[in-house]
N, C-alpha and C positions, 0 to 999 in steps of 0.2 A: 504494500500500500504506500502510495506517495505521501510526502509530508503535507502537500496541499489538501489531499483527500482527508487525511487525518485531522487537519485543522478545520476544514469545513464540517466534518462530522462532530468535532468538539463544539463548534459554534451551534450546530443544530441541537445538540444535546442540552447545552446551556439554555438555549431559547425555549426548548420544550418544557423545562422545569422553572416556570416563571416565578412562582411563589418562593421556592427554595433559593433560587438565584437572587431574587429581590431582597430577601432577608439577609443573606450573606453579604451582598453588595452594600447594603445599608450599614451593617456592622463595621465593615472596613471603611466606608465613607466617613463615618463619624470620627474614627481615629485620625484619618487624614485631614478632615475638616478642622478638628481641634488644632492640629499641628500647623497647617497652612494658614488658618484664620488668625492664630496668635502671632505667627511670623509676619503676616501681612500687616496686622495692627501695630506690631513693633516697628516695622519699616516706616509706617506712617508717623509714629511717634518720633523716630529718629529724624525724619524729615522736618517735623514741626520743631523739635529741639534745635536743629541746625538753623532754621529760619529765625527762631526766637532769641537764641542766646549768642549766636555768632555774628551779631549785627556789625561789629567793628571789623570783621574779617579775621583771617588767621594770622595776619601780619601786625597785630596790635597787642598791647598788654596794659594793665592798670596797676597803679600803686595805691594801696588802700590801708586803712587802719587795721592793725592786727590785734584782735581781742585776746586778752590774756587767757591761756588754756587753763582749765580747771584740772587739778591733780588729785585723783582719787586713790584710795588704798594706802596712803601714807608714803607713797614713793617720793624720792628726792628729785627735785628739778635742778639740774646742774647749773643753770643760769642763775639760780638763787642760792647756791651753796657757798655763801660767804658769811662774813660777820653779820650780826643782827642789824647794825646800822647799814651795812652794804646791802642787805636783803631789801630793806625798805627803799633805798635809793634805786636799786635795779628794778624792783617790782613796779615802782612808780614810772620809771623810764619805759618799761615794756608796755605799760598800759596807757601810754600817752597818745592822744589823738593827733592826726595830722592837721596842723593849723593852716590858716590862709596864708600866713607869712612864709611858712615852710614850702607850701605848694607853689606860691609865686616865685620864691627864690629858685626852686627847681626849674620852673618854666623859663626863667630868665637866663639861667646859667648852664642848663643841660645842653650839650652840643653833641649830636651824633649825626653823621651824614644822612640826609634825606629823611630825618625823623621830624614828626609834627607832634606837639604836646599840647594838652589843654587841661583846664581845671573845671571841676564840677562839685556840687554838693546836693545832697538829697534834702528836699524841703518838707516832706511829709505827704500823707495820703488823704488829708481831710480838708483840703481847701474848698472854698465856695466861690464860684465865679458868677458874675451877674452882668447882664447887658439889657438896659431898659427895664422892662417888666419881667424879663426872663432870668431864671436863676438855676444853677446846677445843684445837684445833690452834694452833700459835704464829703465827697469821695474823689475829688479831682487830685491827681498827683502833681505836686509842685516840684519842678526841677530847676536848678540854677547852674549856669556855666559861663564860659567865655565865648568869644567869637568862633572858636574851633570846635565847640561842643557838638553841634549838629553834624558836622562832617565826620568827626571821630566816631560818632555813634550811628552813622549811616541813616540819619534823618534827611529827607529831601523836602525842600520848600515847594509847595504846590502853587501858592499865590504869595506875592509880596517878596520879602527878602529876609536875610539873616541879620543878626546883630553886627554892628561894627565894633572894632576894638575900642574906639572912643566912647561909644554908648555903654559898653561894659565897664570900662575904667571909671567913667563919671557916675556910674550907678543910676542911670536914667530909668524912669518908670516906663519901660517898654517890654513887650513880651511877644512870644510866638505861640500860637495855639495848636493843640493837637486836633486831628481831624474830627473826632467825635464831639469835642466841645464846640468847634466852629460850626458843625452841622446843626447842633442843637440851638445855636444862636441865630445863624444866618440861613439855614436850610440849604437848598441847592445853589443859592446865589452866594457861595462862600467867598468869592473874589471881592465882593462888596464889603466884606468884613475888614479888609486891610485899611489901616489908618483910622479905624473907629476906636472909640474908647470903651473899655470894659472895666470891671472892678474885680480885683483879686482880694478876697477877705476885706471888702469895702474900701480898698485903696485903688484909685484910678490908674489904669495902664493903657498905653497906646499900642495897638496891635500892629506889629511890623510884618508878620507873615503867618501863613497857615501851612501846616505840614501835611504831606501825603499820608494816607492811612497805612497802618502796619497790620491791621487785623487784631485778632485776640488769641491768647494762649490759654487753653484749658478754661475757657469761659471768662477770662480776665482781659479787658480791652487794654491794648497798648497805645491807644489814641486818646484816652480820657486824661489828658495831661496838659500842662502849660509850662513853658520855659521862659525864664527871665535871666538877667545877668547876675553873677554871683555877688558882686559888690552891692547891687540893689537889694538882693535877698538878705544880705547881712544887715543892711540898714533897716529894712522894713519887717523882716520876719526872723532874723538870726536868733538862734538859741545857743545857750552856753553848752559847751562840750560837743558841738557839731564837728564832724571830721570831714575834711575835704578829700576828694579823689583825684588822682592825676592819671590821665589817659595818654598813651603814646602809640603812634602808628609809624612804622617804617616802610620804606618803598619796596625793599627786597626781603622776602620771607627768609632767605638764607642768613640775613643779618639780624634776625629777631633775637636770637640767644645772645649775641654780642651786645646788642642794644640794651637788653635786660640786665646783663652783667654790669655794663657801665652805669646804667641807671641805679642799680642797687648799691654799687660802690659809692657813687656820688651822693645818693640820698642818705646813706649811712653817716656820711660826714655832716650833712645838713641836720640830721636827727641826733648828732653827737653820740653815736654808738661807739663804745670802746672795741678794740680788736678782739677781745675775749667774749664780747657780748653777742647774742643772737640779734638779728635785725628786728626792730620793734615795728615793722610794717610788713605787708605782704605784697608780693608781685603775682599777678594772675594773668595768664595768657587769655586772650579773648575767647578762645574755644575751650577753656578749661571746664566751664560749667556744662557745656554740651557733652564733653568727653566723660565727665563724671556721670551724667545722666545716661549716656550710652553704655557705660560699664554696668550700671544697674539693669538696663534693658537686656544686656547680654545674659545675665543670670536668669531673667524671665524667659529668654529664648531657650535656654537649656532646660528650664522647667517644662516648657511647652514640648520640647523634644522627648523628654522622659514620659510626659502624659501621653503623647502620641504613640510612643513605642509600646507602652503598657497596653493601650487600647488595641493596637495592632497585634500584640501578642495574644490577647484574648480572641481577636478576630481570626488569627491563624489557627488557634485550637478549635474554634467553631467551624472553620472551613475544613479542617482535617476530619472532624467528626462527620460533617455532611458528606464529604467525599467517601468516607468509609461506608456510610449508609448507602451511598450511591453504588458502591462496589457490590454490596449485598443484594440490592434491588436488581442490579443488572448482570447478575451472575450468568443467567441463561444467555443474555446478549453477548457477553464475553465468550462463552463457550461456543456460540454459533459463529462468531468472528474467527475463532481459532480453528473450528472445524472446517471452515471454508478456505483455510490457508493463511489466515492472519497471523502475523508473527507476534511473539511476546513483546518485542520492542515497540511495535505499532500500538499495542494495547496500553503499554506504559506511557507512551508519548501522548495518546489521546487523553488519558486521565490527568497527566501533568498539564496539558494545554487547557483543559477545562478549569483546573484550579487557577492557572495564570490568568485566563480570560476573566474569571470572576473577580480576581484581585485587581486587575487593571481597570475593570469597569468601576469597582469601588473607589479606586484612586482618582479616576476622572471625575466622578460625582463629588468626591470629597474635596478635590482641588477647586472645583467650580464653586461649591458652597463656601469653602474657606475663603476664597478671594472675595466673594460677595459680602460675607460677614465682616471680614477685615476691612473692606472699603466702606462699609457702613460706619465703622469707627473713624476712618479717615475723613468721611463727610462731616462728622461731628467736630473733628479737629480743623476742618477747612483746609485740607491738603489735597494734592493731586491724586489721581487714580494710581494705585500701587499694585504691582504684580511681582511677587517674589519668584522670578524665573528659576533661580537656582533650586529653590525648594519644590517648585513644580516638577523639575527633573528628578530631584531626590525622592519625591513622593512616589513617582512612577516606578523608579528603581526599587525602592523599599517594598512596594506592593508586589512587584514581580518576584522579589526574593521571598516574600511571605507566601505567595502562591506556590512557588517551587517547593519551599520547605513544607507547606501543608499538604502538597500533593504527592510528594515522593513516596511516603509509606503506602497510601491507598493505591498508587500506581503500581508499585512493586507487588502488592498483594493481588491486584487484578491480573498482573502479568504472570503470576505463578499458578493461576487457576488451571486445573486440568480440564481440557475441553469436554471429555466424556462425563466427568463428575458435574461440570458446570451445566451441561445440557439436561442432566437428570435432577438438577437442584430445584426444589419447590420452596 
């Protein structure tokens, strides 16, 4: 019997047992659906993290205040292992915020080829903005920076313009509105909002520009914000203990580590760190947040793989059981095939092909359902359509292996049947 004949016979047999085939395909499909669905959702989350947290690009870094680490269990911190007086001095130095003067000194004196640096400070999440009789909820994010802030954080001006260095330096009451705030005030005619006067916490500000929308991340809008100059923020809203952030971007990604090294060395001198002290500030690459998130997602991916494998293992056992039942039911059929000259190898091949066909059908259904379910999650995150092509291939390969593994023993058993005994089987 030719291989094509055996294959067609296997297809015919699978098609004739619709209920049995359907149940087995469904069991396998659920395993692959869980696997592909979670992988698809994770890819969508990776895409969203990349969009949300890597706004400065891979060629940037920030210098921020380093909170003092808590030390549990009575362990000794080497940075504080000095005299009692020295402990107090070092602890105070490690827990010191980055002041405006330190940040400005860094900006003025840091020199690295092709590097651009800027200052910013977080102003809080409870600002109220008003325009005429319209007023926002007390949840607008207030950000403050210099004339480089928008560019360093990948904000694009949709209407109007950015701050000038003079406006920032003189602390003028000017601002740039986020897309959501501008839309709530001016509707679709947002361009008419430029040069109007709004109020931030009841203080009048002239609107210089309106930013392009960035969308939301996990339900939190990144456009419900307003930006003003950091000098102006300090005068009108400044709070004691506020820590400034320095952002730096270099032209060449290959120079990023060198720029960070030089920045750390220089800022240590600005912060008056001794040679034996740890730096009392932190340097973060722009993509460090997304890398941390992706590392967490990697563990979730492996958990999905384990869940899928366990489900497929159960499906394999169920498939083997069904194939063994099939061998018993078709004993006379096998005997007839052998009596007519069918070879032992052809019988084995037919049963193996039946198991593989059922497994691959389950894989196809599971992959389709998994992609649909995963992309429902991507629609919630507002990302593009995602297809994990690598896991589509892996799913088919895994299910083929499952089919072969589940079909080997029933196929061998069918191949060993004696034609005379098989024909007499009741």
